[in-house]
N, C-alpha and C positions, 0 to 999 in steps of 0.2 A: 411494072411486075415483072417479072423473068417468063419468057416466051415458055409453055409446057414444053417441048421438046427439049430445052437447056435444062429443065430441072431432071428430066428421065437420063438424057445422055451423063447429065452431072451425079446422076446415082451409078449410073455404068461404071464412071470412070473412078467415082469411091474404090470400089472394089482393089482396083490396080495401086490406087494411091496408100490405101491399108496394108496391100501386101508389101510396098517398097517399106511404110514405117513396122512393120514385123519383120522384114529383114535388118534393120537398123538394129533393132532394139535384139533380136536374135544374136547378132554378129555381135552386139555392145558397139556398135560404131561412134556414139556419142562419147562414149567412156574413152577409146582411143582419140579422138581429136576433141578431146577438154582441155590439153595442154599446148592447141594450137593446130595450123593445118600441116598436112598431110598430103602427097599426092598417092594416088589410085594402086597404083602397086605396093609401098610402103604398107598404107591401109589393109590392103589384100593379105599382104604377108603377115600383119600384125591378128588379125582376126582369123586368118586361115582360110578364105575366100579365091576363089577365082577371077583372078583380077579385072579382065573383058567383061565377064558378067557383072563384077560390083560396081563399072565404071558405069554401066546403065542403069543402075539403081541409083548412084548416084545424082545422077544427071537427073533423072526423076523427083528424086529429095531437093536438089534444087529448086526445082519448078514449083517446089512445095512449101521455100523457105526455111526449111528445117538445117540444110545446110549450104554454102555459097562456095561457088568459085573464088580461090585465093593465089591462084597462078595456072600456067598450063600442067593441067593436068592435076593440080591440087586442089584438096578443100578445106573448109573450115566450118565450125559448128556454127551456128548461129544462137541467137538468144531466144528465138522460138522453139529452136531444136533443143534446147538445155533441159527441158524435163524429161528427155530420152535417155539422160544420165543415168544411171543407178545410185550413184550417191548424192543426189540432192533433195530436200525435203517433199517437193512438190515433183516428184519422180513418178511418170507415166509409163516406164519399162516393163513392170511385170503384170499392168493390167493387158498392155497390147500382147505380151507374152501368151499370156493365159486367153486372150479371145483368139489367139492363131493358134493355140493350141490344137493339136490333131482332131480330137476329139469334138473339139468345139465349133473347131471350122466346117467339120463333118456336118455336125447339127444344124447349122447355119444354111448350109448348102442343101441340105435335106429338108428345108423347111414345105416344099411344096409337097413332098411325101406325108410330110406330118398333118397338113391341112387336109391332103386327098383323104389320108386314113383316121383324122381323128385320133393320133396315138404317136408319140414324140419316135422318132426314128435314130434320137440316139438314143433312147431307153433300150428299144428295140435291139441297137446293136452293143451296147456298154452296158446297160442295166441301170439302174438308179446312180442318179451323182455321186452320191455320196459312199455307195459301196465302190462305184470308181475309183474316186480318189483311195478309199483305204486299202486299195488294190495295188495303186500304183503313188508311191511315195513323191516320185519328181513329181508328178502331175500335182499331187495334195500340198507339196510345198510350192508350185507355181502358184495354184487357188491361194492357199495361206496369204501370200504377197500381193495379192491382188485385192483380196478382201479386205488387207488391211490397208494399203493404197485407198481403196475407196472410203475405207472408215475416217481417215485423216481428217478428211473437209468437214465432213457429217459431224464427228465428234466433238470438233471445234466450236460447231455452230450449235450441238445441246449443250455444253457446258456454258456457255455464254447468252444462252437465250431460255433457260428452265433451271426455275429454281427446286432444287430438292429439298426435300426435309432433313432439316438436321438429326443426326445420329443415327440414320436410315440404315437398314441393311437392302443392298441392293441384291439382286438374283440377275444376273445377265444369263438368258436361258440362250442355248447353241451360241455362247459367246465366243468361239474360235480362238484365238490366240492369246485374244484378253486386253489388245490394245483400248477398246471402248473404255472396261470398266477401269483399266488403269487409268487413262484421263480423268475418269468422273470421281475416283476415290483422291487423285492429286489433286485436285479442285475443290473437294471436300475434303478434307484431312479429319471430319466427326464420322463419317460414313465409314463402315465396312460393304464387303462385298462378298460373292458367291457364284462363282463360275460355273455352269452347267453344260456339259457337252458329251460328246461321244467319246469313247473310253481312248481311240486312237488322236483326238483333237486336245484332250485333256494334257497329255503329254508337253503339247509344245505351251499351254495356256502357262503351265506350272513355271516354266524357264522365264516366261515373260515375266509373269509377276514376280517371281524372284530378282531379277534382273531390274526391276522399277522397285526395288524396295518395299514391294508391298505383302511380303510372304504370311505378315501379322496380322494384316487388317482384310485378306482375301482368303478365302478357302474355294477348292477344285474339287468339285465332286460329278462322276462320270455317270451317264445314265441315259436314257429311251424319255423324251419328253411326251413321246404318245403315252407311256406307261405311268409321267407322274415327274413332277418337276419339286426342288426344294422346299419345303415347307416355311413358313416364318416370315418371311422376306416383308418389309414395306413397298418396296418398287420392284416390279419385275420389267426387265427388257428385254426385249424383242427386236432385235436390229436385223433388216433383210433376212427374216425367217419367215413370215405367214407368206410371204406371195411365191413360194417354193411349193404351195401346198395349194389343192383346190379348197372350197368353203366349208365341206364338212369335214378335212383334217384341220382346216384353221380354226372352225370349233372347237374340235377335240381339243387342242392343244390350250387353245384358250379357257377352258373349261377346267382344265390341269391347274391352269394357274390361277384361276378364280379358286379353285377348294384349296389350294396352297396359299393364299396370302393371306394377310393380318386384315382384321375387318375393317380396318381404313384404308387399306394398300389401294396400291393403284398400279395400272399397265401401262408402261409405256410403249410405243409402239414406230419404230425408224424405218419410215419407208417412204416411197417416192408417191405421192397420191395424186390421182390422173386426173384433169380440166376436166370439165364437160362439155369445154368447146373443142372445135377441129382443128386448134393450132396444133405445130407443132411441138413435141415436148418430150423431153428425154424419158420419162414413163412409156410412152409408146415405142420408143425403140427397146427400154431393157423389155418389153412385155413381150417383143418378137423373139429374145432370147428365152425368155419363161416358156413363151408356148413350144420353142423346138427342144428344149433340156428337160421338162418336166412334164409328167400328166398330170396338168391339173392346176401347175404353177400360173400366177396372175398376177399383173398387177391390177390396183381398185381406184376408186372413187372414193370421196368421201363419204356419200351414200353408201357405198357398198361395205364399206371397213365398219360403218355405223351397224349395219345389218348384220354381218357376221359377230360383232361383239354382242349384239343382244339376243342373238340364239345362245350365247354362251353366256348370258345372265351378268352382261356389263353393259355400260352404259358409256358413250363416246362422250367426254368433256369438254374435250379441247383440241384445237389443230396448231400447232406451232409449223411456223416454216423456217427451216434452216439454213436456204441457201443451196447451191450445188442443186436445184432440183428436189432435194429432200425434205421430207415433215418428219414432225414428230406429233404422233396422235395420242392422248392422253384418254383412259378409261377408267372408269372405278367401278365397285360393286350397285346391282341396282339398289 
């Protein structure tokens, strides 16, 4: 078992390694190295960087195995570093850029102040996340790309492991750019869909669904889920939604869904479910981001989701493991 000092100093070193990965993602180093090795001066010229500084970052990246030394002062991309390219299906570049974006970086750095004061330092400085995104289109685009990258493996698990009712209408609440809805509709040709989100988001969703050839099967509706959601759906999906809100707000959202759904409808919640044990878990890492960025945002255990659903007049009927640390929680009316 690793010595406790090793674990602590390893965590301290992680911030330097993440900063090196963030530099690689921001400068597009993996894209520049995709066609073969380059010396550091040429690579610096291509990405507009200061060569001596870049050389030091490349040394760190080589120690991490995402690039390798390919000659005197030359570096090549490794298989381990390939997901940092922007043009591969499993790209993590947008995710790293989002987590290192100025306001998100500030949120994590100010976590001690958030814990001390009991309110998000991020919100105190930038306001609510979605207002911040609406006011900053570049950050919003980065966030959309991050959420789409996160959704890809989860959506693949969703369509493989869950049997959707035939000819059903699914309402994707806070559905973002529409990647999840598009994937579900492609996998279930008899289904129809409604994507529901804030006005500034729905413009991108319409583009996605049209590009996917689904404009005739998917409607896009703008609105506020706290005021109500589109009625008459057979399935209501909330993917990475409820963890942004405290229990009272989560219940408000779920009550609106319950009132809108058909009598035999079902609610699908796509989230990380926290384990009861003390073992390391992705959900515990994400929970630190929820704490830092939102006032009340939280990851939950199965029992906590059951309680929130119960207060909204719903009952938890199943939990399906999807892989990549995520779960699908199914609920129906009492």
